[in-house]
N, C-alpha and C positions, 0 to 999 in steps of 0.2 A: 426534536433532536434528543438523542440519548447519548450518554457518556460512558466510556469503558476504557479498558486497559489491555495492553499486550501482556499476557501472563506466561510464566515458564512452561506450563502445560502438563506438569506431573499430575496435578489435580485441578484442572482449569476452572471448574465451577466454584470450588472452594476458594481458589486463589482470587477469583473475581469478587466473590462475596466478601472476602477480607478487606477489599477496597471499596465496598458498597458500589461496585460497578454495575451498570445496567446492561452492558454488553461486554464481549471480550474478543480478543484476537489471539491466535495461537498458531504454532506450526503443527503439522500432522506427521512430520518426519524430520530427519536430520537437516538443519537449515543450510549446511555448507557442503552437501554431497549430491552427486547424481545417483540417487538411490530411490527405489520405489518405497514409499512409506509403508511400514508394516501395519497390519490391522491393530486397532486399539481395543483394549479390554473394556473401555468405558463407552463404547459406541452407543449402546442403548440409553445410557444416562445422558449423554450429550444430545442425542437425536430427539429425546423427549423433553429436554429442558425448555423452559420459556425464555431463557436468556439468549438473545441473538449472538451467534458465533461467527466471527470472520476468520478465515484461514489465510495465512501469509505463505506464499510460495517459497521454496528454497532460494537462497540468494544466488546460487550459481546458475540458475536458469537464465539463458540468453538465447532466445529463439531468433534473434536478428543476426547472430554471428555468421560470418561467411564460411567458417571452418565446420564441415559436417561432423567432425568429432566432438564439437561443442554443441552445434545446433540440434543434431538428431537426439543426443541424450537429453538435451533441454526439453524437446518436445515430448519425449517419453516420460520424463520426470514430471512435467506439467500435467500430462494426462493422468498419471498415477496419483498425483496429489489432488487433482480435481475429483477423482473418484472417491478418495478418502473424505474429501470435504463434502461430497454429496451424501456419503453414508451417515454423516452427523448432521445433515440438514443445514449446512452453512449458509449464512446470509450473503456471503460474497467471498471471492477468492482474489487476493491481491498479488500482483506480479509486477516486478520492475520492467521498464521498457527495454532495457538492454542496450547493447552497442553494436555497431556494424563498422568494422575497421575499413571496409571497402566503400564506405559512404552511406549516409542515412537513407538515400533513395532506395538502395538495395535492401536495407533493413525494413523499410515500409512494406516492400513486396513480400518479404519473408513473414512479417506479422500477418498480412492478409492470408498467406498460405496456412498459417496455424488455424485460423478460424474457418477456412475453407475445408480443412481436414476434420476439424472437430464437429462441425455442424452446430447445432444449438447446445451450448455447454450445459452440463448438469447443475452448475452453480454459476451465478453471474461473475464474469471475469472483470476485475477492476484494474486497469493499467495505472501504475503509480509514476508520478514524476520523479526523476532521479537527480542526484546531487551534482554529479560530475561526468566527465568524459567528453572528448572532442567530437566523437561520432555517436553520441547518445540519442536514442530515439525520443526521449522525453525529458531532457534536461531543460530545454528552453521552450517557452510557450509556442513560439513559431514552429518548432519541430512537432510539438504535440498537435497543433492545428493541421499540419500536413499529414501526420500519421492518421488522424481521424478521417481525412478524405479518402484514405485507402480502406477504411473500416466501416464505411457508411452502410454497407449491406449486411453487417453482422451485429449481433447483440453484444455490446461492450460498454463498460462503465469506466468511471475515472475515480482514482483515489489521489487526493491532494495532500502532500506532506509539507508542513510549514518549514521544517529544518532544511529540506531538500531545495525548496525555492530560495531560501536565504543563501545556501551554499552555492547554488547555481548562479547567483548574482542577479536574480530577478528583482525588479522594483516591487516591493511588497505592497505598497499603497494601491497598486493597480492590478496586481497579478491575478486576483480572484476574478475580477471583471473580464480579464483577457482569457483566462482559462475557460470560463463559462461560455464566452463567445466561440472558443475553439471546440469545446466538447459538448455543449448544450446543457450539461449538468455535472455536479460533483456528488458522487454517491457516498463518499466517506472522506473524512479528514483525519490525518495523522498529526496530532498536536504535539510538537516537539520543539525545544530550543536547541541551540547549536553550541558546541564547544569551540568552534572556529569562526573566523571572520567571514563576512559576506564575500561571495565570489571565489572562495578557495576550492570549491568542488569537493570538500571533505564531508563525508556522511558520518558525523559523530554526534549523536544526540546528547543533550544535556538537560538536567532539571531546570525549571524556570528561574530559580533563584541563583543558579550558577552559570547559566548560558549567556551568550553574547547577543541574544535577541531580546527586544523589548517585549515582555509578556503581554502588554496591552496590544501590541501589533498582532500577536498570535490570536488573541481573543477577537480582534477586529476581522481577521481573515476567516476565522471560524464562523462568526456571525454573518459575514457576507456570502459565505459559500452556499447556504441553503441546504447543506447536507443533512440527511436524516440521522447520521451517527458520527461520533467522534471517538477515536481511539488514541490514548496517550501511550507513547512508546519510550518514555524517559526511564532512566535507571531506577531500580529499586534500591532502598526503600523510599527514596525521595519522591517517587511517583504518587504516593498518597497525598502529599502536600500539593503537587501539581493538579491532581484531580479536584482537590478542595478549592484551589484558586479558580479553576474553570467553572465549577459549580457556582461559586459566588459571583463571578463576573459575567456568566452567561445566563444566570437565573435558572439553572438546571436542578 
């Protein structure tokens, strides 16, 4: 298991090195826009680095949405960001499950359509559990399990976020076991505490010493996950102390 951080991305390798991170996560374009990510000036440096790089998709992507004005730009943005991720040799591409206001069953079908159109993705796609939403594809483990039944013919992985599971109101003592039963594996863990109480559906990350989650519970979930990599997405500069806590308690 290797440990890293989500970095601002202006100088990602240097930012990761400043935290003694063994891997990193970054955006390759504007995180809040439907916009094709521009080419990066540091493609060669990133592509030839020994540091595993994970790319997080823009937050606005929602391929499960019933409105084509959202769904179609989401697919195009997803494809463009995937291409940029492939150019830097990314280890994985993380995307939120999204929401389907006309019901999760319809959203499952739309997710399968994404993989049908993509074929074999150039970078492993890791669907991430989400914090809130009544019609969320991946808020509750039971929905994740059903989504996976629609994706059995495709190459897809899973990213587990500790804060999101807390915000969703999942029982944290058993959530990893249930996720593994649903997806077969966890490819990446996002290690975050939460600014809000359990079950609120609020996706607001916090540093371990300021959040409302027991840091020992976060460590327990990571240890049980069997994931090859952990990315901390907590606020800077406190993220350095969070990484130190994980190193000490996970023997990394």
